[in-house]
C-alpha positions as CSV (number, residue, x, y, z in Angstrom):
1,M,-18.8,-4.9,-14.6
2,S,-16.8,-7.3,-16.0
3,S,-15.8,-10.6,-14.4
4,P,-12.8,-11.1,-11.9
5,M,-9.7,-12.1,-13.7
6,Q,-9.3,-15.7,-13.1
7,S,-5.6,-15.9,-14.0
8,A,-2.9,-14.4,-15.6
9,P,-1.0,-14.7,-18.5
10,P,2.7,-15.6,-18.8
11,Q,4.9,-12.2,-17.8
12,E,7.9,-10.9,-16.4
13,Q,9.6,-7.8,-15.8
14,D,13.3,-7.3,-15.2
15,H,13.1,-4.3,-12.7
16,Q,11.7,-3.9,-9.2
17,P,9.1,-2.9,-8.2
18,G,7.6,-3.1,-11.7
19,R,5.4,-1.0,-14.1
20,E,1.7,-1.1,-14.2
21,S,1.9,0.6,-17.7
22,E,3.8,-2.9,-18.8
23,M,1.0,-5.6,-17.7
24,N,-1.0,-7.3,-19.4
25,P,-4.0,-7.4,-18.4
26,R,-3.7,-4.2,-16.4
27,P,-4.5,-4.3,-12.7
28,A,-8.3,-3.0,-11.9
29,F,-7.8,0.4,-9.6
30,E,-10.7,2.3,-10.2
31,P,-13.5,2.6,-7.2
32,R,-16.3,0.9,-7.7
33,H,-18.4,2.7,-5.1
34,K,-20.3,6.5,-5.7
35,G,-18.2,9.1,-3.6
36,A,-20.2,10.6,-0.6
37,D,-17.7,13.1,0.5
38,R,-16.7,11.5,3.4
39,L,-12.9,12.4,3.5
40,K,-13.9,16.0,2.1
41,G,-11.3,18.6,3.6
42,K,-8.9,16.0,4.3
43,V,-5.5,15.2,2.8
44,A,-3.9,11.9,2.3
45,L,-0.5,10.7,2.2
46,I,0.2,7.3,0.3
47,T,3.4,5.7,0.0
48,G,3.7,3.6,-3.4
49,G,0.8,5.7,-4.6
50,D,2.0,5.4,-8.4
51,S,0.5,2.1,-8.8
52,G,-1.1,-1.3,-7.7
53,I,-2.9,-1.1,-4.2
54,G,-1.3,2.5,-3.6
55,R,-2.6,3.7,-6.7
56,A,-6.1,2.5,-5.8
57,V,-5.9,3.8,-2.7
58,C,-5.4,7.1,-4.1
59,A,-8.5,7.0,-6.2
60,A,-10.7,5.8,-3.2
61,M,-9.8,8.5,-1.1
62,A,-10.0,11.5,-3.7
63,R,-13.7,10.0,-4.7
64,E,-14.1,10.2,-1.4
65,G,-13.2,14.0,-1.3
66,A,-9.9,14.1,0.0
67,D,-6.7,15.7,-1.7
68,I,-3.8,13.1,-2.4
69,A,-0.2,13.6,-2.1
70,F,1.9,10.4,-3.2
71,I,5.2,8.7,-3.5
72,Y,6.9,6.9,-5.9
73,L,10.7,5.6,-6.2
74,E,11.0,5.8,-9.8
75,E,8.1,5.2,-11.9
76,D,7.3,8.7,-13.9
77,G,4.9,7.4,-16.5
78,D,3.1,5.2,-13.5
79,A,3.0,8.5,-11.5
80,E,1.9,10.8,-14.0
81,E,-1.2,8.4,-14.8
82,T,-2.0,8.5,-10.7
83,V,-1.9,12.5,-11.2
84,R,-4.6,12.7,-13.9
85,W,-6.5,10.0,-12.7
86,V,-7.0,11.8,-9.1
87,E,-7.0,15.6,-10.9
88,E,-9.0,14.8,-13.6
89,K,-11.2,11.8,-13.1
90,E,-12.2,12.8,-9.0
91,G,-11.5,16.5,-9.2
92,R,-9.0,16.7,-6.1
93,R,-5.5,18.0,-5.8
94,C,-2.8,15.8,-6.3
95,L,1.0,16.2,-5.4
96,A,3.3,13.6,-6.7
97,I,6.6,13.2,-4.6
98,K,9.8,11.2,-5.9
99,G,12.2,9.5,-3.9
100,D,12.9,6.9,-1.4
101,V,11.2,6.0,2.1
102,G,13.8,4.1,3.2
103,F,15.6,7.3,3.9
104,E,14.6,9.6,7.0
105,D,15.6,12.9,5.5
106,F,13.5,12.0,2.3
107,C,10.5,11.2,4.7
108,R,10.7,14.4,6.4
109,D,10.7,16.6,3.5
110,A,8.1,14.4,1.8
111,V,5.7,15.0,4.7
112,K,6.7,18.9,4.7
113,R,6.0,19.3,0.9
114,T,2.7,17.6,1.1
115,V,1.8,20.2,4.5
116,D,3.4,23.0,2.6
117,G,1.4,22.0,-0.7
118,L,-1.7,21.0,0.7
119,G,-2.4,22.7,3.8
120,R,-2.3,19.6,5.8
121,L,-2.1,15.9,7.0
122,D,-5.1,13.7,7.9
123,I,-4.3,10.1,6.6
124,L,-0.8,8.3,5.9
125,V,-0.9,5.5,4.3
126,N,2.4,3.2,4.4
127,N,2.1,1.2,1.5
128,A,5.5,1.3,-0.5
129,A,7.2,-2.3,-0.2
130,E,9.9,-4.7,-2.0
131,Q,9.9,-8.4,-2.4
132,H,12.9,-10.1,-3.7
133,E,12.4,-14.4,-4.4
134,Q,14.8,-16.5,-3.0
135,E,14.8,-20.2,-2.9
136,S,17.3,-20.6,0.3
137,L,17.8,-18.5,3.6
138,T,21.8,-19.0,2.5
139,D,20.7,-17.2,-1.1
140,I,19.8,-13.9,0.8
141,S,22.7,-11.6,0.6
142,S,23.0,-8.9,3.3
143,E,22.4,-6.1,0.8
144,Q,19.0,-7.7,-0.2
145,L,18.1,-8.3,3.6
146,E,19.4,-4.6,4.7
147,R,17.4,-3.1,1.4
148,T,14.1,-5.3,2.2
149,F,14.1,-3.8,5.8
150,R,15.0,-0.4,4.9
151,T,12.0,-0.3,2.5
152,N,9.6,-2.3,4.5
153,V,10.0,-1.3,7.8
154,F,12.4,1.6,8.3
155,G,10.5,3.3,5.5
156,Y,6.9,3.0,7.5
157,F,9.0,4.1,10.7
158,Y,10.4,7.2,8.9
159,M,7.0,8.5,7.2
160,T,5.1,8.1,10.8
161,K,8.1,9.7,12.8
162,A,7.6,12.7,10.0
163,A,4.0,12.7,9.7
164,L,3.2,12.4,13.7
165,P,3.6,15.9,14.4
166,H,0.9,17.3,11.7
167,L,-1.7,14.5,12.5
168,K,-4.3,15.7,15.0
169,E,-7.2,14.4,16.8
170,G,-9.1,11.8,14.4
171,S,-5.8,11.4,12.2
172,R,-5.6,7.7,10.8
173,I,-2.4,5.9,10.0
174,I,-3.2,2.9,7.9
175,N,0.0,0.4,7.1
176,T,-0.2,-2.0,4.6
177,C,1.4,-5.7,5.5
178,S,0.4,-9.1,4.0
179,V,-1.0,-12.4,4.2
180,T,2.8,-13.5,4.6
181,A,2.9,-12.2,7.9
182,Y,0.7,-14.8,9.4
183,K,1.4,-17.8,6.7
184,G,5.0,-17.1,5.7
185,N,6.3,-18.0,2.5
186,P,9.3,-20.1,1.6
187,V,10.9,-18.0,-1.1
188,L,10.3,-14.6,0.7
189,V,11.2,-15.0,4.0
190,D,13.0,-11.6,4.7
191,Y,10.0,-9.8,3.0
192,S,7.7,-12.2,5.3
193,A,9.8,-11.1,8.2
194,T,9.2,-7.4,7.5
195,R,5.5,-7.9,7.3
196,G,5.3,-9.7,10.7
197,A,7.3,-6.9,11.7
198,V,4.8,-3.8,10.5
199,V,2.0,-6.0,11.8
200,A,3.7,-5.7,15.5
201,F,4.5,-2.0,14.6
202,T,0.7,-1.7,13.8
203,R,-0.1,-2.8,17.4
204,A,2.3,-0.8,19.4
205,L,1.7,2.4,17.8
206,S,-2.0,2.0,18.4
207,N,-1.5,1.4,22.2
208,Q,0.8,4.5,22.0
209,L,-1.6,6.9,19.9
210,A,-5.1,6.1,21.4
211,P,-4.7,8.6,23.9
212,K,-4.4,11.4,21.6
213,G,-7.3,9.8,19.0
214,I,-5.2,8.6,16.7
215,A,-6.2,5.5,15.2
216,V,-3.5,2.9,13.8
217,N,-4.5,0.1,11.6
218,G,-3.2,-2.3,8.7
219,V,-4.4,-4.3,5.7
220,A,-3.1,-7.6,4.9
221,P,-3.5,-8.4,1.3
222,G,-3.3,-12.1,-0.2
223,P,-2.5,-12.5,-4.0
224,I,-3.2,-9.0,-5.7
225,W,-2.1,-8.3,-9.2
226,T,0.0,-5.6,-9.1
227,P,3.3,-5.0,-10.5
228,F,4.7,-6.5,-8.0
229,I,4.1,-9.9,-9.1
230,P,5.9,-10.0,-12.8
231,S,8.4,-8.2,-11.3
232,T,9.0,-11.0,-8.7
233,F,8.2,-13.9,-10.1
234,D,8.9,-15.8,-13.4
235,A,6.5,-16.3,-15.9
236,D,5.2,-19.9,-15.1
237,K,4.8,-18.4,-11.3
238,V,3.2,-15.6,-12.6
239,K,0.3,-17.9,-14.7
240,E,-0.7,-19.9,-11.3
241,F,-0.5,-16.7,-9.2
242,G,-3.6,-16.6,-6.8
243,T,-5.3,-19.8,-7.9
244,N,-4.9,-21.5,-4.7
245,V,-7.0,-19.3,-2.2
246,P,-10.3,-20.4,-1.7
247,M,-11.7,-17.6,-4.2
248,G,-9.5,-19.4,-6.8
249,R,-8.5,-15.8,-8.3
250,P,-5.9,-13.3,-7.7
251,G,-7.6,-9.8,-6.1
252,Q,-7.5,-6.6,-8.2
253,P,-6.0,-3.5,-6.5
254,Y,-9.6,-1.9,-5.8
255,E,-10.6,-4.4,-3.8
256,V,-7.8,-4.0,-1.3
257,A,-7.9,-0.3,-1.2
258,A,-12.0,-0.7,-0.3
259,C,-10.3,-1.5,3.4
260,H,-7.9,1.0,3.4
261,L,-10.7,3.4,2.8
262,F,-13.1,2.1,5.7
263,L,-10.1,2.3,8.1
264,A,-9.8,6.0,7.2
265,F,-13.5,6.9,7.6
266,P,-14.5,9.4,10.6
267,E,-17.5,7.2,11.4
268,N,-15.0,4.0,11.9
269,S,-13.8,5.7,15.3
270,Y,-13.7,2.8,17.7
271,M,-11.0,0.7,15.8
272,S,-7.4,0.7,16.5
273,G,-4.8,-1.9,16.2
274,Q,-6.6,-4.2,14.1
275,V,-5.8,-5.6,10.6
276,L,-8.0,-6.3,8.1
277,H,-7.3,-9.5,5.7
278,A,-8.1,-9.1,1.7
279,N,-7.0,-12.1,0.9
280,G,-9.6,-14.4,-1.3
281,G,-10.8,-16.1,1.8
282,T,-7.8,-17.5,3.4
283,V,-8.7,-17.8,7.1
284,V,-5.6,-16.6,9.6
285,G,-5.4,-16.0,12.8
286,G,-4.8,-12.0,14.4
């Protein structure tokens, strides 16, 4: 196994959510574990599964025997790479669904297509998000605020609402949030607020669904090398990205997907309402 990337060369992309195919170096998403069919017979639906953490989750769960459906916004090339990996490398069925999770009608349709195409739904991973850097609160437009909350909060709510009728005892809902929910970020104020909302959503929903045997947990990544980064920050900030955590480097998507995978395992049957922190050693409360 190669040594972890210590820092990234300067680079920028001009469009969110960014394209993994244009990154240098490419994010490391391939699972490092040997599969043991611990998710065999299950179907997972991952939002934002074309790249970054979402792609790594697709690959990790496929390696454990799950069939995969994933949602992506518009990055067709990245989505095709994810499909090829799941089908050819992991030998599982894979369904790519293009659309915007910020709209309830689409979320209902995506869940229906998943169940119609793959036969069932056992694991929902809410992961799609967006962020936009602004130096001052006064620079955040009403349009940006609404758009960020629509993707990062409404999208989680709508996907979960659509999925619930299909989830049975033993099913899992896993919400990707962020270290910014706990630390904040002065140039990502609206994004940080949405991540805090996801933590609260996770905890409240876990209490509601516990009697039904459905576990709801979260994963709060720190600085992870994904298309989010060059499509959010300028080249100088990209160069320094992730160097200020105790481990001294940005994380890779596969290192976060390991948390999602653990939360999906049937053996992990006594944990709900919790958040795992894959953040390079930053100590946070909660």
